[in-house]
MARMARMI-490330 format. One record per residue (C-alpha): residue number from 1; residue in three letters; x, y, z. Coordinates in nm, 4 decimals, always signed. Each point is the difference from the previous one (the first is absolute). Layout:
% MARMARMI-490330
NODE   i  aa        u        v        w
NODE NUM Ala        X        Y        Z
...
% end
This chain:
% MARMARMI-490330
NODE   i  aa        u        v        w
NODE   1 Met  -0.2948 +12.1475 -12.4576
NODE   2 Phe  +0.3061  +0.2281  +0.0074
NODE   3 Ile  +0.1081  +0.1293  +0.3411
NODE   4 Asp  +0.2984  +0.2168  +0.0861
NODE   5 Arg  +0.3419  -0.0604  -0.1679
NODE   6 Glu  +0.0215  +0.3789  -0.0290
NODE   7 Arg  +0.3765  -0.0020  +0.0468
NODE   8 Glu  +0.0522  -0.2416  -0.2894
NODE   9 Leu  -0.2484  +0.1859  -0.2196
NODE  10 Ser  +0.1775  +0.3256  +0.0747
NODE  11 Thr  +0.3332  -0.1512  -0.1081
NODE  12 Leu  -0.1473  -0.1130  -0.3318
NODE  13 Arg  -0.1598  +0.3412  -0.0555
NODE  14 Val  +0.3300  +0.1796  +0.0570
NODE  15 Leu  +0.1681  -0.2266  -0.2561
NODE  16 Lys  -0.2824  +0.0627  -0.2454
NODE  17 Ala  +0.0334  +0.3766  +0.0433
NODE  18 Ser  +0.3622  -0.0129  -0.1132
NODE  19 Asn  -0.1221  -0.0586  -0.3588
NODE  20 Ser  +0.2970  -0.2267  -0.0702
NODE  21 Phe  +0.0539  -0.3703  -0.0590
NODE  22 Gln  -0.0629  -0.2169  +0.3041
NODE  23 Leu  +0.0757  -0.3627  +0.0795
NODE  24 Val  -0.1546  -0.0752  +0.3376
NODE  25 Ile  +0.0293  -0.3373  +0.1716
NODE  26 Val  -0.2944  -0.0795  +0.2265
NODE  27 Tyr  +0.0121  -0.3167  +0.2059
NODE  28 Gly  -0.1261  -0.1632  +0.3162
NODE  29 Arg  -0.1585  -0.3254  +0.1058
NODE  30 Arg  -0.3333  -0.1217  -0.1291
NODE  31 Arg  -0.3176  +0.1844  +0.1049
NODE  32 Ile  +0.1961  +0.2941  +0.1400
NODE  33 Gly  -0.1856  +0.2471  -0.2246
NODE  34 Lys  +0.2432  +0.0576  -0.2905
NODE  35 Thr  -0.2557  -0.0465  -0.2745
NODE  36 Ser  -0.2602  +0.2149  +0.1772
NODE  37 Leu  +0.2598  +0.2761  +0.0401
NODE  38 Leu  +0.0967  -0.0124  -0.3669
NODE  39 Arg  -0.3609  -0.0136  -0.1180
NODE  40 Glu  -0.0738  +0.3095  +0.2072
NODE  41 Phe  +0.3017  +0.1781  -0.1484
NODE  42 Ser  -0.0884  -0.1118  -0.3530
NODE  43 Lys  -0.3220  +0.2035  +0.0232
NODE  44 Glu  +0.2113  +0.3161  -0.0116
NODE  45 Met  +0.1599  -0.0467  -0.3441
NODE  46 Glu  -0.0290  -0.1925  -0.3232
NODE  47 Ser  +0.0792  -0.3561  +0.0987
NODE  48 Ile  +0.0590  -0.3511  -0.1277
NODE  49 Phe  -0.0299  -0.2497  +0.2845
NODE  50 Phe  +0.1114  -0.3527  -0.0882
NODE  51 Val  -0.0096  -0.2889  +0.2475
NODE  52 Asn  +0.2144  -0.3065  -0.0726
NODE  53 Asp  -0.0990  -0.3456  +0.1125
NODE  54 Glu  +0.1595  -0.3432  +0.0004
NODE  55 Thr  -0.0129  -0.0946  -0.3651
NODE  56 Asn  +0.2524  -0.0133  -0.2847
NODE  57 Gln  +0.1751  +0.2947  -0.1590
NODE  58 Ser  -0.1828  -0.0071  -0.3344
NODE  59 Ile  -0.3426  +0.0139  +0.1647
NODE  60 Leu  +0.1112  +0.2873  +0.2236
NODE  61 Leu  +0.1327  +0.1923  -0.3008
NODE  62 Glu  -0.3250  -0.0595  -0.1880
NODE  63 Arg  -0.2057  +0.1280  +0.2938
NODE  64 Phe  +0.2288  +0.2989  +0.0473
NODE  65 Ser  -0.0261  +0.0809  -0.3713
NODE  66 Lys  -0.3789  -0.0083  +0.0109
NODE  67 Gln  -0.0109  +0.2297  +0.3017
NODE  68 Val  +0.2440  +0.2496  -0.1516
NODE  69 Leu  -0.1748  +0.0084  -0.3381
NODE  70 Ser  -0.3423  +0.0269  +0.1644
NODE  71 His  +0.1217  +0.2909  +0.2132
NODE  72 Phe  +0.0953  +0.1940  -0.3122
NODE  73 Gly  -0.3220  -0.0959  -0.1830
NODE  74 Met  +0.1743  -0.2331  -0.2434
NODE  75 Gly  -0.1081  -0.3384  +0.1300
NODE  76 Asp  -0.1619  -0.1091  -0.3268
NODE  77 Ser  +0.2528  +0.1434  -0.2438
NODE  78 Leu  +0.3338  -0.1520  +0.1053
NODE  79 Ser  +0.1177  -0.3466  +0.0980
NODE  80 Ala  +0.1964  -0.0836  +0.3134
NODE  81 Phe  +0.3538  +0.1340  +0.0273
NODE  82 Ser  +0.2855  -0.2323  -0.0885
NODE  83 Ser  +0.1997  +0.0918  +0.3100
NODE  84 Trp  -0.0209  +0.1833  +0.3320
NODE  85 Glu  +0.2498  +0.2488  -0.1333
NODE  86 Asn  -0.2285  +0.0895  -0.2905
NODE  87 Ala  -0.3027  +0.0247  +0.2288
NODE  88 Ile  +0.1688  +0.2452  +0.2367
NODE  89 Arg  +0.1488  +0.1957  -0.2893
NODE  90 Phe  -0.3540  +0.0303  -0.1423
NODE  91 Ile  -0.1179  +0.1519  +0.3325
NODE  92 Arg  +0.2852  +0.2524  -0.0172
NODE  93 Glu  -0.0897  +0.0973  -0.3559
NODE  94 Arg  -0.3729  +0.0353  +0.0668
NODE  95 Ala  +0.0612  +0.1983  +0.3179
NODE  96 Gly  +0.1954  +0.2587  -0.1943
NODE  97 Gly  +0.1196  +0.2560  +0.2495
NODE  98 Glu  -0.2812  -0.0636  +0.2479
NODE  99 Ser  +0.0097  -0.1786  +0.3334
NODE 100 Val  -0.1287  -0.3570  -0.0052
NODE 101 Leu  +0.0017  -0.2337  +0.2970
NODE 102 Leu  +0.0950  -0.3607  -0.0779
NODE 103 Ile  -0.0486  -0.2370  +0.2932
NODE 104 Ile  +0.1279  -0.3568  -0.0344
NODE 105 Asp  -0.1407  -0.1806  +0.3024
NODE 106 Glu  +0.1328  -0.3321  +0.1301
NODE 107 Phe  +0.3194  +0.0575  -0.1962
NODE 108 Pro  +0.1671  -0.3172  +0.1424
NODE 109 Tyr  -0.2469  -0.2190  -0.1924
NODE 110 Leu  +0.1128  +0.1598  -0.3260
NODE 111 Ala  +0.3689  -0.0110  +0.0926
NODE 112 Asn  -0.0218  -0.3694  +0.0886
NODE 113 Val  -0.1250  -0.0990  -0.3468
NODE 114 Tyr  +0.1919  +0.2707  -0.1890
NODE 115 Pro  +0.3260  +0.0686  +0.1886
NODE 116 Glu  +0.1186  +0.2387  -0.2714
NODE 117 Ile  -0.2690  +0.2580  +0.0882
NODE 118 Ala  +0.2289  +0.1854  +0.2431
NODE 119 Ser  +0.2689  +0.0352  -0.2682
NODE 120 Val  -0.2609  +0.1103  -0.2545
NODE 121 Leu  -0.1230  +0.2725  +0.2352
NODE 122 Gln  +0.3550  +0.1075  +0.0821
NODE 123 Arg  +0.0860  +0.0410  -0.3673
NODE 124 Leu  -0.3215  +0.1907  -0.0734
NODE 125 Ile  +0.0520  +0.2326  +0.2964
NODE 126 Asp  +0.3594  +0.0765  -0.0950
NODE 127 Glu  -0.0654  +0.0506  -0.3707
NODE 128 Glu  -0.3562  +0.1298  -0.0326
NODE 129 Leu  -0.2070  +0.0487  +0.3146
NODE 130 Ser  +0.2160  +0.2124  +0.2279
NODE 131 Ser  -0.0817  +0.3135  -0.2000
NODE 132 Thr  -0.3766  -0.0615  +0.0037
NODE 133 Arg  -0.2701  +0.0679  +0.2586
NODE 134 Leu  -0.1006  -0.3644  +0.0356
NODE 135 Phe  -0.0690  -0.1075  +0.3575
NODE 136 Val  +0.0826  -0.3721  +0.0252
NODE 137 Val  -0.0845  -0.1980  +0.3141
NODE 138 Leu  +0.1215  -0.3548  +0.0581
NODE 139 Cys  -0.1963  -0.1574  +0.2841
NODE 140 Gly  +0.0506  -0.3350  +0.1706
NODE 141 Ser  -0.1095  -0.2049  +0.3004
NODE 142 Ser  +0.3094  -0.2169  +0.0266
NODE 143 Val  +0.2119  +0.2166  +0.2296
NODE 144 Ser  +0.3123  -0.2117  -0.0391
NODE 145 Phe  -0.0247  +0.0025  -0.3808
NODE 146 Met  -0.0590  +0.3738  -0.0265
NODE 147 Glu  +0.2903  +0.0835  +0.2310
NODE 148 Arg  +0.2374  -0.2470  -0.1625
NODE 149 Glu  -0.0937  -0.0003  -0.3700
NODE 150 Val  -0.1349  +0.3534  -0.0483
NODE 151 Leu  +0.1633  +0.2187  +0.2647
NODE 152 Gly  +0.3167  -0.2060  +0.0483
NODE 153 Ser  +0.3402  +0.1104  -0.1312
NODE 154 Arg  +0.0128  -0.2903  -0.2474
NODE 155 Ser  -0.3313  +0.0916  -0.1609
NODE 156 Pro  +0.0108  +0.1610  -0.3478
NODE 157 Leu  -0.2350  +0.2622  +0.1458
NODE 158 Phe  +0.2394  +0.0961  +0.2779
NODE 159 Gly  +0.0514  +0.3762  -0.0036
NODE 160 Arg  -0.2959  +0.0627  -0.2320
NODE 161 Arg  -0.2746  +0.0330  +0.2580
NODE 162 Thr  -0.1002  +0.3500  +0.1043
NODE 163 Ala  -0.1744  -0.1160  +0.3197
NODE 164 Gln  -0.1070  -0.3078  +0.1886
NODE 165 Leu  -0.2903  -0.0541  +0.2375
NODE 166 Lys  -0.0053  -0.2944  +0.2354
NODE 167 Ile  -0.3606  -0.0176  +0.1128
NODE 168 Ser  -0.0193  -0.0915  +0.3675
NODE 169 Pro  -0.2931  -0.0937  +0.2232
NODE 170 Met  -0.2084  +0.2908  +0.1242
NODE 171 Ser  +0.0531  +0.1475  +0.3451
NODE 172 Tyr  -0.2647  -0.0642  +0.2641
NODE 173 Leu  -0.1503  +0.3444  -0.0608
NODE 174 Glu  -0.0187  -0.0495  -0.3769
NODE 175 Ala  -0.1511  -0.3458  +0.0528
NODE 176 Ser  -0.2626  +0.1403  +0.2386
NODE 177 Ala  -0.1507  +0.1906  -0.2931
NODE 178 Phe  -0.1485  -0.3334  -0.1098
NODE 179 Phe  -0.2115  +0.0009  +0.3176
NODE 180 Pro  -0.1109  +0.3609  +0.0542
NODE 181 Asn  -0.2947  -0.0921  +0.2252
NODE 182 Met  +0.1676  -0.2574  +0.2222
NODE 183 Lys  +0.1083  +0.0637  +0.3583
NODE 184 Pro  +0.3747  +0.0558  +0.0534
NODE 185 Val  +0.0455  -0.3345  +0.1771
NODE 186 Asp  -0.1623  -0.1784  -0.2938
NODE 187 Lys  +0.2142  +0.1899  -0.2501
NODE 188 Leu  +0.3094  -0.1064  +0.1893
NODE 189 Thr  -0.1203  -0.3603  +0.0102
NODE 190 Ala  -0.0626  -0.0063  -0.3746
NODE 191 Tyr  +0.3426  +0.1516  -0.0721
NODE 192 Gly  +0.1745  -0.2338  +0.2443
NODE 193 Ile  -0.1446  -0.3019  -0.1790
NODE 194 Met  -0.0156  +0.1104  -0.3651
NODE 195 Gly  +0.2947  +0.2390  -0.0094
NODE 196 Gly  +0.0322  +0.2859  -0.2462
NODE 197 Val  -0.0719  -0.1775  -0.3294
NODE 198 Pro  -0.3088  +0.1519  -0.1658
NODE 199 Gln  -0.1213  -0.3277  -0.1512
NODE 200 Tyr  -0.0055  -0.1635  +0.3430
NODE 201 Leu  -0.1555  +0.2986  +0.1751
NODE 202 Met  -0.2934  -0.0077  -0.2413
NODE 203 Met  -0.0753  -0.3557  +0.1156
NODE 204 Trp  -0.0697  +0.1124  +0.3572
NODE 205 Asn  -0.3758  +0.0339  +0.0571
NODE 206 His  -0.0617  +0.2799  +0.2494
NODE 207 Asp  -0.3524  -0.1322  +0.0644
NODE 208 Ala  +0.1278  -0.3430  +0.1088
NODE 209 Ser  +0.1631  -0.1000  +0.3292
NODE 210 Ile  +0.3729  -0.0594  +0.0421
NODE 211 Lys  -0.0649  -0.3740  +0.0201
NODE 212 Gln  -0.2071  +0.0049  -0.3182
NODE 213 Asn  +0.2664  +0.1986  -0.1868
NODE 214 Ile  +0.2847  -0.2246  +0.1112
NODE 215 Thr  -0.1926  -0.3195  -0.0663
NODE 216 Arg  -0.1157  +0.1158  -0.3417
NODE 217 Asn  +0.3381  +0.1325  -0.1156
NODE 218 Phe  +0.2528  -0.2317  +0.1650
NODE 219 Leu  -0.1658  -0.3189  +0.1225
NODE 220 Asn  -0.1984  -0.0840  -0.3113
NODE 221 Thr  +0.2052  -0.2230  -0.2343
NODE 222 Ser  -0.1564  +0.1617  -0.3067
NODE 223 Ser  +0.0638  +0.3580  +0.1140
NODE 224 Tyr  +0.2526  +0.2223  -0.1739
NODE 225 Leu  +0.2208  +0.0648  +0.3025
NODE 226 Tyr  +0.0138  -0.3646  +0.1056
NODE 227 Glu  +0.2605  -0.0639  -0.2709
NODE 228 Glu  +0.1303  +0.3517  -0.0679
NODE 229 Pro  +0.3285  -0.0091  +0.1990
NODE 230 Arg  +0.0965  -0.3342  -0.1539
NODE 231 Phe  -0.0745  +0.1254  -0.3508
NODE 232 Leu  +0.2039  +0.3156  +0.0581
NODE 233 Leu  +0.3004  -0.2008  +0.1175
NODE 234 Lys  -0.0266  -0.2407  -0.2926
NODE 235 Gln  -0.0016  +0.2939  -0.2394
NODE 236 Glu  +0.3230  +0.1419  +0.1419
NODE 237 Leu  +0.1959  -0.2932  +0.1392
NODE 238 Arg  +0.1314  -0.3376  -0.1086
NODE 239 Glu  +0.0026  -0.1676  +0.3424
NODE 240 Pro  -0.3168  +0.1209  +0.1714
NODE 241 Ala  +0.0100  -0.2769  +0.2623
NODE 242 Val  +0.3105  +0.1439  +0.1700
NODE 243 Tyr  -0.1409  +0.3517  -0.0152
NODE 244 Asn  -0.3276  -0.1223  +0.1481
NODE 245 Ser  +0.1909  -0.1456  +0.2933
NODE 246 Ile  +0.1933  +0.3231  +0.0572
NODE 247 Ile  -0.3096  +0.2219  -0.0070
NODE 248 Glu  -0.1931  -0.2351  +0.2293
NODE 249 Ser  +0.2924  -0.0058  +0.2445
NODE 250 Ile  +0.0056  +0.3791  +0.0136
NODE 251 Ala  -0.3795  +0.0088  +0.0419
NODE 252 His  +0.0362  -0.2178  +0.3091
NODE 253 Gly  +0.2700  +0.2046  +0.1672
NODE 254 Ala  +0.3333  -0.1060  -0.1517
NODE 255 Ser  +0.1404  +0.3440  -0.0701
NODE 256 Lys  +0.3774  -0.0548  -0.0008
NODE 257 Leu  +0.1891  -0.1664  -0.2836
NODE 258 Asn  +0.1463  -0.2850  +0.2042
NODE 259 Thr  -0.3384  -0.0703  +0.1611
NODE 260 Ile  -0.1671  -0.0142  -0.3424
NODE 261 Ala  +0.2760  -0.2270  -0.1331
NODE 262 Asn  -0.0380  -0.2374  +0.2944
NODE 263 Arg  -0.3783  -0.0013  -0.0337
NODE 264 Ile  +0.0150  -0.1022  -0.3686
NODE 265 Ser  +0.3090  -0.2226  +0.0384
NODE 266 Glu  +0.2146  +0.1909  -0.2491
NODE 267 Arg  +0.3467  +0.1541  +0.0180
NODE 268 Asn  +0.0263  +0.3664  +0.0978
NODE 269 Asp  +0.1588  +0.1015  -0.3315
NODE 270 Lys  -0.2704  -0.1704  -0.2061
NODE 271 Thr  -0.2728  +0.1492  +0.2172
NODE 272 Ala  +0.1577  +0.3452  -0.0394
NODE 273 Lys  -0.0120  -0.0380  -0.3799
NODE 274 Tyr  -0.3712  -0.0831  +0.0079
NODE 275 Thr  -0.0831  +0.2800  +0.2424
NODE 276 Arg  +0.1751  +0.2504  -0.2300
NODE 277 Thr  -0.2330  -0.1055  -0.2806
NODE 278 Leu  -0.3060  +0.0451  +0.2223
NODE 279 Leu  +0.1319  +0.3405  +0.1029
NODE 280 Asp  +0.0309  +0.1007  -0.3673
NODE 281 Leu  -0.3616  -0.1042  -0.0552
NODE 282 Asp  -0.1186  +0.2117  +0.2968
NODE 283 Ile  -0.1637  -0.3050  +0.1570
NODE 284 Ile  +0.2212  +0.0203  +0.3068
NODE 285 Gly  +0.1910  +0.2886  +0.1537
NODE 286 Arg  +0.3138  +0.0305  +0.2077
NODE 287 Ile  +0.0466  +0.2507  +0.2807
NODE 288 Val  +0.2648  +0.0871  +0.2543
NODE 289 Pro  -0.0403  +0.2022  +0.3195
NODE 290 Val  -0.0531  +0.3580  -0.1147
NODE 291 Thr  +0.3253  +0.1094  +0.1665
NODE 292 Glu  +0.2073  -0.2625  -0.1844
NODE 293 Lys  +0.1630  +0.0060  -0.3438
NODE 294 Glu  -0.1701  -0.1947  -0.2807
NODE 295 Asn  +0.2626  -0.2753  +0.0060
NODE 296 Ser  -0.0502  -0.0651  +0.3708
NODE 297 Arg  -0.0024  -0.3636  +0.1096
NODE 298 Lys  -0.3053  +0.0789  +0.2109
NODE 299 Ser  -0.2219  -0.0090  -0.3090
NODE 300 Val  -0.3308  -0.1874  +0.0055
NODE 301 Tyr  -0.2397  -0.1004  -0.2759
NODE 302 Phe  -0.3734  +0.0567  -0.0182
NODE 303 Ile  -0.2758  -0.0587  -0.2543
NODE 304 Lys  -0.0521  +0.3304  -0.1761
NODE 305 Asp  -0.3261  -0.0762  -0.1748
NODE 306 Glu  -0.3015  -0.0249  +0.2306
NODE 307 Met  -0.1958  -0.2480  -0.2124
NODE 308 Phe  +0.3047  -0.2287  -0.0197
NODE 309 Arg  +0.0487  +0.0337  +0.3754
NODE 310 Phe  -0.3612  -0.0982  +0.0681
NODE 311 Trp  +0.0069  -0.2880  -0.2478
NODE 312 Tyr  +0.3231  -0.1507  +0.1323
NODE 313 Thr  -0.1003  +0.0544  +0.3617
NODE 314 Phe  -0.3424  -0.1616  -0.0222
NODE 315 Val  -0.0650  -0.1719  -0.3340
NODE 316 Phe  +0.3140  -0.1682  -0.1319
NODE 317 Ser  +0.0391  -0.2546  +0.2794
NODE 318 Glu  -0.3751  -0.0671  +0.0139
NODE 319 Arg  -0.0579  -0.0815  -0.3671
NODE 320 Ser  -0.0631  -0.3686  +0.0678
NODE 321 Ala  -0.2655  +0.0795  +0.2597
NODE 322 Ile  -0.1604  +0.2614  -0.2266
NODE 323 Glu  -0.0103  -0.2346  -0.2973
NODE 324 Ala  -0.1532  -0.2699  +0.2199
NODE 325 Gly  -0.2897  +0.2347  +0.0749
NODE 326 Gly  +0.1235  +0.1382  +0.3298
NODE 327 Ala  -0.0066  +0.3707  -0.0856
NODE 328 Glu  -0.2354  +0.0819  +0.2859
NODE 329 Ala  +0.2236  -0.1715  +0.2549
NODE 330 Val  +0.3125  +0.1659  -0.1420
NODE 331 Tyr  -0.1554  +0.3410  +0.0526
NODE 332 Asp  -0.1474  -0.0700  +0.3447
NODE 333 Glu  +0.2955  -0.1882  +0.1472
NODE 334 Arg  +0.2995  +0.1385  -0.1864
NODE 335 Ile  -0.0722  +0.3492  -0.1317
NODE 336 Ala  -0.2496  +0.1584  +0.2406
NODE 337 Pro  +0.2074  -0.0532  +0.3199
NODE 338 Gln  +0.3124  +0.1518  -0.1606
NODE 339 Leu  -0.1465  +0.2676  -0.2242
NODE 340 Asp  +0.0286  +0.2815  +0.2528
NODE 341 Thr  +0.3678  -0.0763  +0.0609
NODE 342 Tyr  +0.0554  -0.0154  -0.3752
NODE 343 Leu  -0.1657  +0.3408  -0.0510
NODE 344 Gly  +0.2216  +0.1512  +0.2694
NODE 345 Arg  +0.2944  -0.0269  -0.2385
NODE 346 Ser  -0.2083  +0.1592  -0.2758
NODE 347 Phe  -0.0800  +0.2838  +0.2399
NODE 348 Glu  +0.3723  +0.0634  +0.0569
NODE 349 Lys  +0.0577  +0.0103  -0.3756
NODE 350 Ile  -0.2822  +0.2508  -0.0439
NODE 351 Cys  +0.1309  +0.2193  +0.2808
NODE 352 Gln  +0.3405  +0.0119  -0.1665
NODE 353 Gln  -0.1595  +0.0959  -0.3319
NODE 354 Phe  -0.1901  +0.2760  +0.1824
NODE 355 Leu  +0.3233  +0.1474  +0.1374
NODE 356 Glu  +0.1771  -0.0332  -0.3343
NODE 357 Met  -0.2801  +0.1859  -0.1782
NODE 358 Arg  -0.0081  +0.2784  +0.2571
NODE 359 Asn  +0.3781  +0.0245  -0.0109
NODE 360 Val  -0.0045  +0.0465  -0.3782
NODE 361 Arg  -0.2636  +0.2706  +0.0363
NODE 362 Gly  +0.2024  +0.1775  +0.2702
NODE 363 Glu  -0.2639  -0.0539  +0.2695
NODE 364 Leu  +0.2235  -0.1377  +0.2785
NODE 365 Asn  +0.1605  +0.3309  +0.1112
NODE 366 Thr  +0.3354  -0.1172  -0.1338
NODE 367 His  +0.1227  -0.2205  -0.2821
NODE 368 Tyr  +0.1068  -0.3524  +0.0876
NODE 369 Thr  +0.2527  -0.1798  -0.2196
NODE 370 Arg  -0.0726  -0.3531  +0.1199
NODE 371 Ile  -0.3200  -0.1652  +0.1244
NODE 372 Gly  -0.0268  -0.3590  +0.1172
NODE 373 Arg  -0.0005  -0.2493  +0.2846
NODE 374 Trp  +0.2696  -0.0304  +0.2627
NODE 375 Trp  +0.1123  -0.2916  +0.2086
NODE 376 Gly  +0.3054  -0.0481  +0.2148
NODE 377 Asn  +0.1406  -0.0955  +0.3363
NODE 378 Asn  -0.1132  +0.1603  +0.3260
NODE 379 Pro  +0.3128  -0.0258  +0.2194
NODE 380 Leu  -0.1893  +0.0831  +0.3210
NODE 381 Lys  -0.2742  -0.2593  -0.0433
NODE 382 Lys  +0.2323  -0.2369  -0.1893
NODE 383 Lys  -0.2544  -0.0720  -0.2707
NODE 384 Glu  -0.0781  +0.1107  -0.3527
NODE 385 Glu  -0.2406  +0.2906  -0.0360
NODE 386 Glu  -0.2078  +0.1032  -0.3007
NODE 387 Ile  -0.1440  +0.3359  -0.0993
NODE 388 Asp  -0.2689  -0.0144  -0.2681
NODE 389 Leu  +0.1037  +0.3227  -0.1743
NODE 390 Val  +0.3008  +0.2278  +0.0200
NODE 391 Cys  +0.0487  +0.3050  -0.2231
NODE 392 Ile  +0.3513  +0.1451  -0.0145
NODE 393 Gly  +0.0647  +0.3632  -0.0847
NODE 394 Asn  +0.2760  +0.2523  +0.0612
NODE 395 Asp  +0.0691  -0.0703  +0.3693
NODE 396 Ile  -0.3709  -0.0626  +0.0555
NODE 397 Met  -0.1917  -0.3273  +0.0255
NODE 398 Leu  -0.3673  -0.0872  -0.0071
NODE 399 Phe  -0.0981  -0.3192  +0.1835
NODE 400 Gly  -0.3251  -0.1782  -0.0761
NODE 401 Glu  -0.2019  -0.2847  +0.1435
NODE 402 Cys  -0.2954  -0.1703  -0.1713
NODE 403 Lys  -0.2667  -0.1392  +0.2330
NODE 404 Trp  -0.2329  -0.2447  -0.1774
NODE 405 Arg  -0.2200  -0.1128  +0.2868
NODE 406 Glu  -0.3493  +0.0441  +0.1435
NODE 407 Gln  +0.1189  +0.2065  +0.2982
NODE 408 Arg  +0.0660  +0.3717  -0.0249
NODE 409 Thr  +0.3610  +0.1173  -0.0041
NODE 410 Thr  +0.1030  +0.1545  +0.3317
NODE 411 Leu  +0.2541  +0.2342  +0.1527
NODE 412 His  +0.1854  -0.3084  +0.1236
NODE 413 Asp  +0.0474  -0.1101  -0.3637
NODE 414 Tyr  +0.1532  +0.3374  -0.0763
NODE 415 Gln  +0.2316  -0.0237  +0.3002
NODE 416 Lys  +0.1188  -0.3446  -0.1117
NODE 417 Leu  +0.0799  +0.1418  -0.3447
NODE 418 Val  +0.1955  +0.2861  +0.1565
NODE 419 Glu  +0.1933  -0.2525  +0.2063
NODE 420 Lys  +0.0903  -0.2069  -0.3079
NODE 421 Ser  +0.1041  +0.3146  -0.1881
NODE 422 Ser  +0.2818  +0.0442  +0.2532
NODE 423 Leu  +0.1834  -0.2782  -0.1847
NODE 424 Leu  +0.0605  +0.2463  -0.2851
NODE 425 Ser  +0.1501  +0.3452  +0.0352
NODE 426 Ala  -0.1146  +0.3204  -0.1668
NODE 427 Arg  -0.0002  +0.3684  +0.0922
NODE 428 Glu  -0.3791  +0.0111  -0.0329
NODE 429 Lys  -0.2527  -0.2805  +0.0244
NODE 430 Arg  -0.3614  -0.0050  -0.1117
NODE 431 Phe  -0.2617  -0.2715  +0.0336
NODE 432 Val  -0.3041  -0.1302  -0.1861
NODE 433 Leu  -0.2534  -0.2586  +0.1146
NODE 434 Phe  -0.2339  -0.1766  -0.2414
NODE 435 Ser  -0.3032  -0.1731  +0.1461
NODE 436 Lys  -0.2752  -0.2229  -0.1333
NODE 437 Ser  -0.2304  +0.0739  +0.2951
NODE 438 Gly  +0.0767  +0.3594  +0.0856
NODE 439 Phe  +0.1703  +0.1603  +0.2995
NODE 440 Ser  -0.0696  +0.0419  +0.3685
NODE 441 Asp  -0.1159  +0.3406  +0.1214
NODE 442 Glu  +0.3157  +0.0313  +0.2090
NODE 443 Leu  +0.2208  -0.0535  -0.3048
NODE 444 Arg  -0.1996  +0.2457  -0.2106
NODE 445 Leu  +0.0312  +0.2693  +0.2668
NODE 446 Phe  +0.3728  -0.0604  +0.0215
NODE 447 Ala  +0.0390  +0.0187  -0.3806
NODE 448 Glu  -0.1819  +0.3356  -0.0061
NODE 449 Lys  +0.2640  +0.1458  +0.2322
NODE 450 Thr  +0.3063  -0.1074  -0.1988
NODE 451 Asp  +0.1228  +0.0545  -0.3548
NODE 452 Ser  +0.2093  -0.3160  +0.0036
NODE 453 Leu  -0.2841  -0.2577  -0.0102
NODE 454 Leu  -0.2333  -0.0742  -0.2916
NODE 455 Leu  -0.3016  -0.2282  +0.0388
NODE 456 Val  -0.1390  -0.1627  -0.3143
NODE 457 Ser  -0.3255  -0.1958  +0.0045
NODE 458 Leu  -0.1188  -0.2490  -0.2583
NODE 459 Glu  -0.2431  +0.2612  -0.1314
NODE 460 Glu  +0.2825  +0.2514  -0.0476
NODE 461 Leu  +0.2088  -0.2572  -0.1886
NODE 462 Phe  -0.2721  -0.0158  -0.2631
NODE 463 Gly  -0.1066  +0.3640  +0.0293
% end
């Protein structure tokens, strides 16, 4: 099933329309939808789609040769090519002046057993391919390898690529397309637990209960997602135990570097090195108050990927109990009582995505240059205050609060937000309230009389 990815498809189509040589690097973590994207694009032109696996170089070359020869209807008349260089040169010759798409998927597997492949491609591009209409795609799931060995300045291919696409998890709205008939609250729940990875989203059964979905996907030792985070870390990292400890610490509230370091009993400098790696892999994120510069010491860390956040919040520390047959108790005693609080953070993330999308489309009356959370000192109350969302424009600010609770949001909630907004100065201030359970009649009447307040219900978030 192929859903969305229209932006990435559009990029590939623009490159194709140029009718010139292309070397496009496509990468992103496992199951993110790279192969589905490329298979969809390959329907639009003559294509050779080769997927490497973990075997030796000679077997890969033999398989590649068979696929290339079969594509050109010569599978029974020629033997395997003697080298990768000859195989790719053969594609160039048979293509003539026409466009042919060559996709080499899981490129790191090939590069690991044949390190010279990058130099071979570089030489071919410089001497023979740059004047053709070949469209070459190198695709890989090892983010660190692709960024270091293919895109990095020391790579033989550095400067040869014509584009790169880092495939990221889908937004909440893109992910909701997997569940067109579900209620908004259920769509949010599925996204908050599975995140924006298509492979994971397809595992969510919209006919089953939340408990059944969580138990089946996370608390069953034979299920795919029970081991998925550990496998992903092992693929990318040499010391997964330390990284596990860091991610679990963040999942349980350790958001500052020194707090994380203390929690895992490591030095700050060593912990900083590991967190940088996790940042590069898009597993965790780092934010500062929206009014601060990026290098601010007020920075905090959070788990960027929703599935990782769920797994490290509820599964990682309970593996012994789960493997001893206590899955039912883990859900009833550990997950169920905290799930609503957990989803509150997912709700805030979704609300921010909503504002970012509307801002890009020019639907917020003005353009905001920065959108994020804010926290800082309240000198009058002598305590730290937080504002869920603050959008900063040209002498205008939009303040937002996200209410994930069973009670309706009231005029008093709005007044509290206005009060907190006094901690930041702007010529004009606007406000937005997001609510899981709707709004009081009094608040709705007030909002109808002012242009400075926007009310957004759960239904409108997914509208």
